[in-house]
N, C-alpha and C positions, 0 to 999 in steps of 0.2 A: 176597207174596214179595219185591216190588220194593223194600220198605222196610226190609228186613234186610240189613245190609252182608254178613254171612256167607253167607246163601242167595244173595243177588245175585251174589257172587263165584263161588260154586260153579256157579250156573246159566250164568254167562258162560263158565266153563271147558267146560261141557258143550256150548256152542255151537261149540267148537272141533272140529267133526266134518265128515266129508266131505260130507254132505248140505248142511249150512250153507254151506260154502264154495262148492259147486256152484250153489246157488240165487243166492248173492251174484254169481258169475260170469255167471249168465244175465242178472241185472238190470243188470250192468255192460254187457253186450252190447247190451241194449235201450236203456240210457241213451246210449251212443255212437250208435247208429243214429237215435235220435229227436232228438238234438241236433246232428246232423251239418250242418244248414243254418243253425244259429244263429251269428250273427256277432258280437254284442255280449256283454257280460259276462253270464253265466248266473246267475240267482238260484235257488237250490235250497232246499227245505225237506225234511229227512229227518224224517218224522213218526213218532215212537216209535222213535228211532234205536237205543236200547239201548247196548251196550258196545263195538261193534265198528266204529269208523271206519277199521279196518285192512283194509277191503274195498274194492271198486270201484276197482281200481288204475288201470285205463285212464281212467275217468271222472275220477278225481282228477288224473291227468295232464293231461287237457283243461282242467279248471278252473284249474290252475296256470299255464297258458299265458296269454300277454297277448292280449286284455285279460282280466285274472284274474277268475273268477267268485267266488261266495260260497255257503256252504252253512250254513243254520241247523240244528244238531243238537238235536232237540227230544226230551226224554223227562221224564216225570212223576217219575222216581225220581232222587234226588240221588246215590245209590250207583252206579246205571248211568252216569251222566254222569262221576263220578270215575273209574270203570273205563275209560270211553271215552278220557279224557284219558291214562290209564296206558298203554292199548294203542297209542297213537301217540306215546309219550314217547321211543322209541328213535330212533336216527339215520336209520333207514330211512324213517320217516313224519314227521320233524320239521317238514318244510315244509308238511304238511297243516294244522298249527296256524294258519298265516298266513291261511287262508281259511275256518276254521270258527269260528262262534260257538256255544258250548254253552248251551242254554237249558233251564231247568227249568220245565216247563209241561205241563198236559194238552193234548192235541192240539187239541180244539175251542176251548179257551181261547186257545192260541197263534193260531189262525186268526182268532178274533174280533178280536184286537188288531192284525192286520196291515192295511196300507193296501190299498185296492182295487187290483186288477191288478198285484200285486207279484211273484208267483211265476212263474218259467218252468217249473220242474220240481218236482214234489212226488213223494217216494218213500215208500212204505209197505211196508216188508219185514217180513212176519209180524206186521203190526199191524191190518189193516183189519177182521179179525174180533174185534178187542178193543173196536171201537166199537159200542155199543148204539144210539145215535141216528144211524143211517146217513143218514137224511134231512137232518139238520142238517149232517152232514160233507159231503154233496154240495152243499147250498145254499151253504155257506161257501166251499168250493173253486171253485164257480161264479163267485163274485164276486171271489175273491182271485187267480185265475189270469189271466194275460195272454191275449189272444187267441192261439190256437195252442199254448198251454201244455199240459203233459202231467202226468197222475198216472199213476205206474207202481206197481203193487202185485202181490205174489204172492198167490195164494189157496190156503189149505191144501188145500181140495177143493170141487169143485162138486157132488160126489155127495150125494144125499140120505140116503144110508146112513152111519151112524156106527158104525165098528168099536170093539171094546172097548179096543184099544191099537194103538200105532204103535211105530216104532223106539225112540223116547226116552221115551214116556209112556203112562199109562193114561187113558182118557176116562170121565167120568161124565155120563150123560144127564140134564139137568135136576137135577143133584145126586146122581143114584143111580147106583151101580156095577152092571154087568150082566155075565153070563158071557161068557167068551172065544168060545164058539161061537154067540153071538147078535149081531144088529145092531139098531140103532134107526133109525127113519125120521124124519128132521129136517124141520122146517117153519119158516117165518119166525117169529120170536118165541122159538124154543127157544134154550137155552144149553147149553154143555157145559164142564165143569171138567176141567182137565188136571193130572194128578199125574205129575211127572217121576221116572224111574228114577234110581237112584244112578249106574248105568253105562249108557251108551248101548247099546242093543241087547240088554240083559240084564234082562228082567222079573223074574227071580229075585233081583236085587240088592237089592230093596226100593226104597222111595221116598226121595228127597231131602227130609229133614224140612223141612216148612213150604213146600216149593216147589209151590205150587199157583196156577193162574191161571184166570180165567174167560173164555170166548169166546162169541160169539154167532153164530148161523147166519143168513146172508143168501142167499137163493136167486138163481139166475142170473136168473129173471124179475124179481125185485125190483130187482136191481142194473141191469138194463137199462131198466126203467121210470124209475128215478130218473135215469140218465144222460140219457134223452130229455127228461124234464121239466126238467133243469137245463142243457140245451143243450150236451151233450157228444157228440161222436162216441165210439163205444165198440168195443173189441176185448176179447172175453172168451173164453178158450180156452187150448190148449196153446202154449207160447212158440215152439215150432218152426214153427207156422203164422203167425207174426208176424215173427220175425227172418229177414232175407235169408239165403238158403242159404249164400252164400260166407262169412258171418260165423259159422257154426255150428261149424266145425272137426269134431272127433270126438265132441262132446257129443251124447248121445242121451237124457238124463234127461228124463222127463216132468215138467212143472211148469205148472200153471195160472196164468195171469196176467190181470190187468186193466190195460188202458191207456185212459185217457180223454183226449180232445183237446178243448180249449175251442173252440167255434165262434166 
């Protein structure tokens, strides 16, 4: 789906929904908290960035301050990158172009090409479960992150149970659709296909033609084992147990996150 300009554009429009905005706001708060003590220019890699660099308003404000930081906006889809440029083409976001490099690349390929200890912050919003080779991802991040560097990702769910559908999509377990009144139990090595509804929140609207994507299940146990073996401190759980209370405001949304800190 990421290589069709028509489907990619429709998918990017579907991402203009309340949940997506709120997840971005949560990540924005984590980014500010975790970079509070960094004094030099911050080097950031948004891995699987997609179409929306019109998010992270507070963090972009920090990157634009002197000494200016930099962000590599990495995505395998050329159409996503073209849309990303479009979304920040208006006057409100013009200055973000000064600190972004748009890079067409697979995430693992991008990391392989980086210098050692290059990255201060890596962001993976809605992307970590697109990675089949999680072991290689952790190993690469371990050598490409500076000491004290952070990987910040949101996790769709840590539950072992896969429901048949969510607000925006239907799930197929290892390629097979299953009834709405049933669930499937996930294990490491399983995959699930996501078919997106034409209208967010409306399963009866039908599916966005061609809009399917494949994701992989990684258990909390596996993630923790990989973090330990690759020399990361780890937080895995609801964001409200990680962000300081005075930074939360009125936000009460539940959202699983993963924060890795390079020792």
